[in-house]
C-alpha positions in Angstrom: 0.0 0.0 0.0 1.2 3.5 -0.8 2.4 5.6 2.1 0.9 8.8 0.7 -1.7 9.3 -2.1 -3.5 12.1 -3.9 -6.7 10.8 -5.5 -8.6 12.8 -8.2 -7.5 16.0 -6.6 -8.7 19.4 -8.0 -7.6 22.8 -6.9 -8.9 26.0 -8.4 -9.7 29.6 -7.9 -13.1 31.0 -8.5 -13.1 34.0 -10.8 -16.7 35.1 -11.1 -18.5 32.3 -12.9 -15.2 30.8 -14.1 -12.9 28.3 -12.4 -9.2 28.7 -12.9 -7.7 25.3 -12.3 -4.3 25.0 -10.7 -4.6 21.2 -10.5 -7.1 19.0 -12.3 -7.9 15.4 -11.5 -4.5 14.7 -10.1 -3.8 11.2 -8.9 -0.4 10.1 -7.6 1.1 7.8 -5.0 4.4 7.8 -3.0 6.2 5.0 -1.2 8.8 4.8 1.5 12.5 4.4 0.5 12.1 6.5 -2.7 13.3 9.9 -3.7 10.7 11.8 -5.8 10.9 15.1 -7.6 8.0 17.2 -8.9 9.3 19.2 -11.8 7.5 22.1 -13.5 7.8 25.7 -14.6 6.7 28.6 -12.4 3.0 28.5 -12.2 2.6 24.9 -13.1 1.0 23.9 -9.8 3.9 22.1 -8.2 4.0 24.2 -5.0 0.2 23.9 -4.8 0.5 20.1 -5.0 3.1 20.1 -2.2 0.9 22.4 -0.1 -2.0 19.9 -0.5 0.2 16.9 0.3 1.5 18.6 3.4 -1.9 19.8 4.6 -1.0 23.5 4.3 -4.1 23.8 2.1 -7.0 21.5 1.3 -8.2 20.3 -2.1 -11.4 21.5 -3.7 -12.2 18.0 -4.8 -10.6 14.6 -4.2 -8.6 13.5 -1.2 -5.1 13.1 0.2 -4.5 9.8 2.0 -1.8 8.9 4.5 -1.5 5.1 5.1 -4.9 4.8 3.4 -6.7 7.3 5.7 -7.9 10.8 4.6 -5.7 13.4 6.2 -8.7 15.5 6.9 -10.0 12.7 9.2 -6.5 12.4 10.8 -6.6 16.1 11.4 -4.4 18.5 9.5 -2.6 19.8 12.5 -1.9 16.3 13.9 -0.8 15.2 10.4 1.7 18.1 10.1 2.9 17.6 13.7 3.4 13.9 13.7 3.5 12.4 10.2 5.4 14.7 7.9 8.2 17.3 7.9 8.6 20.3 5.4 11.8 22.0 4.3 11.4 25.4 2.8 13.6 27.3 0.4 13.8 30.2 2.9 14.7 27.8 5.7 12.1 29.2 8.2 14.5 28.9 11.1 14.1 30.9 14.3 16.9 33.5 14.1 17.3 34.1 17.9 17.9 30.4 18.5 21.0 28.3 18.0 21.1 25.5 15.4 20.6 22.9 18.1 17.7 24.8 19.7 16.0 25.1 16.3 16.2 21.3 15.8 14.7 20.8 19.3 11.6 22.9 18.6 9.5 20.3 16.7 10.5 17.7 19.3 8.7 19.7 21.9 5.3 19.5 20.2 5.1 16.1 18.5 3.2 13.2 19.9 5.8 10.8 18.5 7.9 8.9 21.0 11.4 10.3 21.1 14.5 9.7 23.3 14.4 11.7 26.6 17.6 13.5 25.9 16.4 15.7 23.0 19.4 17.9 23.1 21.7 14.9 22.4 19.3 13.9 19.5 19.7 17.4 18.1 23.5 17.4 18.2 23.5 13.9 16.6 21.3 14.9 13.8 23.3 18.0 13.1 26.5 16.0 13.1 24.9 13.5 10.7 24.1 16.3 8.1 27.5 17.9 8.5 27.1 20.6 11.2 29.9 20.6 13.8 29.3 21.0 17.5 30.7 24.5 17.4 28.4 25.6 14.7 25.5 23.8 16.3 25.8 26.2 19.2 25.8 29.3 17.0 22.7 31.4 16.3 21.4 30.2 12.9 21.8 33.7 11.3 25.6 33.3 11.9 25.7 30.3 9.6 25.9 30.3 5.8 22.9 29.6 3.6 24.0 26.0 3.0 24.5 25.4 6.7 21.1 26.9 7.5 19.5 24.5 4.9 21.3 21.6 6.7 19.9 22.8 10.0 16.4 22.8 8.4 17.0 19.2 7.2 18.0 18.2 10.7 14.9 19.8 12.1 12.8 17.9 9.6 14.3 14.7 10.8 13.9 15.5 14.5 10.4 14.0 14.9 11.3 10.7 13.1 8.6 11.0 10.5 8.4 8.9 7.3 7.7 11.7 4.9 10.1 14.5 4.1 8.9 17.2 1.7 10.9 20.1 0.4 10.0 23.2 -1.7 12.8 24.3 -3.9 15.3 23.5 -1.1 18.4 24.3 -3.1 17.1 27.5 -4.8 19.4 29.8 -2.7 22.5 27.6 -2.9 25.5 27.3 -5.2 26.0 24.2 -7.4 28.4 22.4 -5.1 26.1 22.9 -2.0 23.1 21.9 -4.1 24.6 18.6 -4.8 25.5 18.0 -1.2 21.9 18.6 -0.2 20.6 16.3 -2.9 23.0 13.6 -1.7 21.5 13.9 1.8 18.0 13.5 0.4 19.1 10.4 -1.6 20.7 8.9 1.5 17.6 9.6 3.6 15.4 7.7 1.1 17.7 4.8 0.2 19.5 4.1 3.5 16.9 5.3 6.0 13.7 4.4 4.2 12.2 7.9 4.1 9.8 9.0 1.5 11.4 12.2 0.1 9.4 14.5 -2.1 11.2 17.6 -3.6 9.6 20.3 -5.7 12.1 21.8 -8.1 12.5 23.5 -11.4 16.1 22.1 -11.8 16.5 19.3 -14.3 19.9 18.5 -12.6 18.1 17.5 -9.4 15.3 15.7 -11.1 17.7 13.5 -13.0 18.9 12.0 -9.7 15.5 11.1 -8.4 14.0 7.6 -8.4 10.8 9.0 -9.8 10.2 12.3 -11.6 6.7 13.8 -11.9 6.1 16.6 -14.4 3.4 19.2 -13.9 2.3 21.2 -16.9 -0.7 23.6 -16.6 -2.1 21.6 -13.7 -1.8 18.2 -15.3 0.5 15.7 -13.8 2.5 13.3 -16.0 5.2 10.7 -15.3 7.1 11.7 -18.4 7.7 14.9 -20.3 
């Protein structure tokens, strides 16, 4: 059974008597242990699809299922808190906290069972994605863009969820750092069994995914 599914999903804006469709009759499924990219030009609907999959918005028709259950029934807040993590292009870190403190924030609100020593978990996760102890204790605005994105990834891993979603996570990074972040995503999928879904406009990233989904004018395809 698929871990995450969108079934016959529509999303549109109402403009008078007209409906402007962003997504139309979209059906797609995602499994653990795979690295997915959603590719499309600006305005193609890819960020909207990610917003629906992550319960930041709700579909006008159709449904999003997690482990076969409608996420609306699970509860959007509970689903976001306990079942998925989202990595944003702009990092969305708390600037007055250290890297380690930022990683601990979601651990304080999840219902998932975690080790008692959450500070140690934060340091271990940061070390895993390449942030040294010295940098882990710095305020995040004292870190480079690539380092801040690594902190955001560690934060996404902190609640031990199965699904990691990312919206243009390398858009602010240079080519070398972009590849390092993509390598982390591939390792999370292939070695740790995570379902990793990345929205991007970069063919270089898409070519490294296990599955590439193309959005063109709100229509999802598995090939260009």
